[in-house]
N, C-alpha and C positions, 0 to 999 in steps of 0.2 A: 307427019300428021299436022294438020293445020290447026290454027288456034281455035277455030270453032269446034274442032273435035275434042280438044282438051276441056273446053268448057262443058261439053256434053258428058265427059267422064268425071268431073268433080263431084257431082251429086252422088255418084256411085262410090267414090273413094273416101268420102268424108266420115262415114261411120267407122270404117276400119282405122283411120287415123285417130279418131277420138278414143277407140278401145286401146290402141297402143299407148296413147298418152296417159290413159287412166292406169294401165298396168305399170308404166314407168313410175308414176307418182306413188303408187302403192309400194313398189320396190324401194324407192328412196325413203319412204316413211319407215318401212321395216328396218332398213339399214340404220337410219337415224335412231330408232327406238333401241336397237341392239347396242349401238354405240353409247347411248345414254346409260343403258344398264351396266355396260362394262366400266364406264366412268364412275358410276355409283359404287360398284364392287371395289374398284381401285381405291376410291375415297375411303370406304369402310376399312379395307385392309391397311391402308396407310395410317388411318387413325389408330387401329389396333396395334400396329407395329410401333407407332410413336408412344403409345401408352406402355407397351411392354419394354421398350427401350428406356423410358423414363423410370419404370419400376426397377429394371436391372441396374441402371445407373445408381439409383438410391440404395439398392442392396449392396452393390460394390463399395459405395462410399461408407455404408455402415460396417461392412467387413473390414475395410481399411482402417476405420476408426477403432474397431475392436482389436485388430492386429497391433495397432500402435499402442493401445493401452496394455495389451499383453506383453509387448516388447519392453515397455517401461517397467511393468511388474517383474519380468524376468531379469531385467538389468538391476533392479533393486534387490531381488533375491540373490543374484550373483554377487553383488557387492556385499550383501549381508553374509553370504557363505564365505567369501574371501576373508571377511573380518573374523568369523568363527574359526576358520582354518588357521589363521594367523594366531588367534588366541590359543587354539588347541596345540599348535606347534610350540608355543611358549610354555604351556603346561607340561607337554611331553618332555621338553628340555629340562624343566624343573624336576619332574619325576626321575628322569635319568640321573640327575645330579644327586637326588636323595636316596635312590635305591641302587644297590650294586648290580653290575651286569650279570646276566645269567651265566652260570658256568658252562664250559664247553662239555658237551655230552657226546662227542665223537668217540668211537671205540679206539682206545689205545691198546694195541696188541701186547706190548711189553707189560703194561699194568695189568691187563687181563690175565696173562700167564702167571704173574706173581700172585694175583688174587686166587687163581685156581690152585696153585701150589700150597698157599697158606690154608685154604679151605680144606684141602685133602689132608693136611697135617692135623687139623682139628676134628676130622671126621670120627664120629662114634666115641669121642672122649666122654669122661664122666661129667655130668651136668650138675652145676651148683645152683640150686634154686634161689631165686631172688626174693620170693615172698613165702609166707607160710600157707599159701592156698593149698587146700587138700580136698577140694570138692570135685565131683564128677557128675555127669548127667545120669539121672535115674530114669526119666521118661519125659515125654512131651505133655505138659500139664494142660495146655489150651492152644487153640489155633484161631486166628482171626484173619479173614480175607478182607483186605481193605478195598481194592479196586482193580481194574485192568487198565494198564497204561503202557503205551509203547509197543515194541516188537516182542517176539517170543523169547528172546534172550536179552538179559540186561542185569543191572545191579542197582539196589537202593539201600541206603544205610544212613545212620547217624554217625557223629564223631564218637569213636569207640573209647576215647579217653577223656574228652572234655565234657562240659555240662550244657553245651549248645543243644537247642531243640531243632536245629535246621535239618532238613531232609535233603540228601544228595542223591541224584538219580542219574545213572549212566545208561542210556538207551542204546542197545545194540552191542556188538562185539568189536566194532572198529569205528571210532568217532573221535571228535576233539572238543565237544561241547557238553558241559555238565550242567544239569538243571538243579537249582537250589531253591527249595521251598522254605519259607520262614518257620513254619511249624507243621505238625502232622495234620492239623485241621485243613490248612490250605491245600495240602497234597491230596487229602481224602475227598474233599468236597468238589474240587474243580477238575474236570476231565482234561481241559486244555492246559497249556503251559503259560497262560497269560499272568498267573500269579507267581511265576517262578523267575528268579534271576538266572542269567546265563553266564557261565565261566568258560571262556575260550582258552583252551590249553595250547601251549606253544608246540606240542607234538601230539599226534593222535595216539590213543591207547589201543591195546589189542587184548582181547579176551574179557573176562569178567572177574579177574582176581584182584581188584584194586581195593584201597582202604583209605578211610578218613580217620586220622589219629592225631589228637592234640593240636588241632588247628592246621594240620598239613594233610595234603593228599599224596598218598604213595600209589603211583600207578605204573603200569608196565608198558614199555615202548619196545617195539621190535625194530632193529636196525640190521638188516641183512640176516645172517644166521644167529646173531647175538640178541640178547634181551637185556634191557636196562630197567632199573628201578629209578623212577624220577620222583624226587621230593619237591612238592609244589606248595608254596605258602599261600593259603587261601585268603589271608588278610591283605597282602599287597600284590597278589597275583603274579608272583615271580618264582622261577625255579631256583631253589637254594642249594640243591645238591643232586647228584646223580651218580649211579654206579652200575658198571657192567656186571651182571650176575655171574659169579665165578663157577659156572657149570658148563661142561662141554657137551655138544651134540644133544641139546634139549629136545624133548618130545612132549606132546600134550600130556598134562599131569592127570587128567580125568578121561577115562575111556569114552564117556558119554558127552563130554564137552571139548571137542577137538580144537576150539579156538583159544583155550586157556592153557598157557604154558607155565605161568607162575601164579600161585594163589597167595596173596599177602593177607595174613590173619593177625588178629590181636587177641590177647587174653590178659589175665591178671599179671603175667610175667613180662609182657611187652609185645614186641613184634616178631612174627615168624613168617617164613616163606616155605611153601609147599611146592615141589617141582618134581621132575622126572628126567632121566637121561637114558641114552641108548646103552650106556654101560650096564645098567640094570633096568631094562625097559619094562619088566613085569611089575615092579614095585615102585612106590613113591619114596621120595627123599624129603627130609625136613631140615630146615636151617633156622638158627636164631639170628635175628637182625638187630643191629644197633640203630635205633631210630634217629640218633643224632648224625652219625657218620655214614650210615648204610653199610657198614662193614659186616661181614659174616663172622659172628662170634663162635659158632659151632655148627657142625653138620652131622646128620644121622641117616643111615639107611634104615628104612622101616619095613616091616613084613606086610604092609597093606598093599594089596594089588591095585593096579590101575584099571583093570578090566571091569566094566559095568559100574565104575565109580562116577558119580555125578557132581560131587562136591566134598569139601572137607573144611574143618575149622579146628581151632585149638582151645582147650579149656583147662586152665591150671596146669599148663605144661604137658597136656596129653592130646595127641592128635586123634581126632574123631573123623573117620571117613564114612561118607554116606553113599550107599549103593542103590541101584535100581536095575531095571532091565530095558532093553531097547524098545520093547513094548511096555510103556509105563505101567508100573504097579505101585505098591506101597514102598516108599523109600525107607531105608533103615540104616542105622549106624551099626556096621557089621565088623569094623576093625578099629581097635583103639591101641595107640602106641604111646606110652608114658615115658618121657625122656629121663625122668628121675628114677624110674624103676619101682615106684611105690605101688603101682597098679598093674597087676598082671593081666594080660589080654583075656585070659579065661575067666577072670573075676569081673570084667566089665559088663554092664547091662546091655542087652540087645534092645536098642531104642528104635521104635517104629514111629514114622510120621504118618498122619492121617492121609488117606488117598485123596488126591486132588485132581489136577487136570493133565499133567504130563510129567516132565522131568525137570528137576531144579536146574536152572541156569546159574544160580549163585546162592550161597548160604553165608551170611555174615553174622557172626556171633558178637553180641555186645556184652562185654564183661561187667559193665556197671549196671545194666538192666537185666542181665541173665535171660536174654531172649535172642532169637535169631530172626534176622530180616532176610526173607527168601523171595526169589523171583521164579515163578513157575508158569511157563508158557504165557507170559505177559501179565499174569496176576501177581500182585504184591501181597505177601502173606507175612504175618508175625507168628512165630512159635514161641510160647512161653515155656521155659524148661523147669522141670522139677529136679532139684539138685540133692545129692547125698555126699557124705564123706566117703573118701576112697576106702577106708578100712571097714565101712559098714556095708559096702556093696558085696 
């Protein structure tokens, strides 16, 4: 094609070239606009990430500063605790030098056999009264329900011999912590134990047959098949004596209280132990205890059955056994055994307790107050007793 022909075609191609150029420019502008939008988004995100990173850095710095302060506080507390522990160790060392070591309470088989033989020799001997007490229970004069505290089984009492007003509470049938309330008021008004001191015993108790007498706690410990009476000084919190109870093949003393094997009781004559053995599994046995040495002074077989018995106590040398039924009804004193022989069983009063909630888990007679501290299905009850002379009954 000659040059003159190209010149003839230029006017025809010019509009098409201008249209393509316009489209290309529009495309470039769109791409540039999209690129600018992406650059703007990146800038916004970058600013946001920078702000979040700065805030996170400040937060971490604050946490590190707080952790450093806590570390310093913990170090100071650890140093203070170390000082207190060191002081406590010095105090314990001092107390150990001031108080004798607790006696060994492991069962000595030879000593136990000797105690059993001695006790059998003294069984059913004639009893010589220590006092001129000749009273017996005529009836329940009044009943006062104080509160409900603890589990369904337990024991609460005062010191049966001293003048202290403290209340001692044993919650449950197997534990090692005794609650001590300063007076009856604190025990009655407060449902929690925050007003009570706690005594941690060196050995756990079993059952509900324990006793506080003349500043000492006499409680029962089970060690294998044997049972021990532990004498615990409440003032200096130490075991001052212990004795393996000299009875073979013991069984629960009360038919309705299977956890109690020995019931330690106090009256005007001193300390007594109520128990039962397989040798005469139908009836209870009674023993006179020496509160100083825990020796058995004398033992008796009694005619009082174990079946349906829920508790027992001693008044003026006479064992009073309280009976109920497995479906709780009115408890009553239905068997009385007087070791001195001055009160015949048929002459004793049939004493009924008012119907309450269930079955007594414990009955603790206070000879100085002439009343009974009872634990009935978690309720703490006081029974005030009406007394009469034995010859008037």
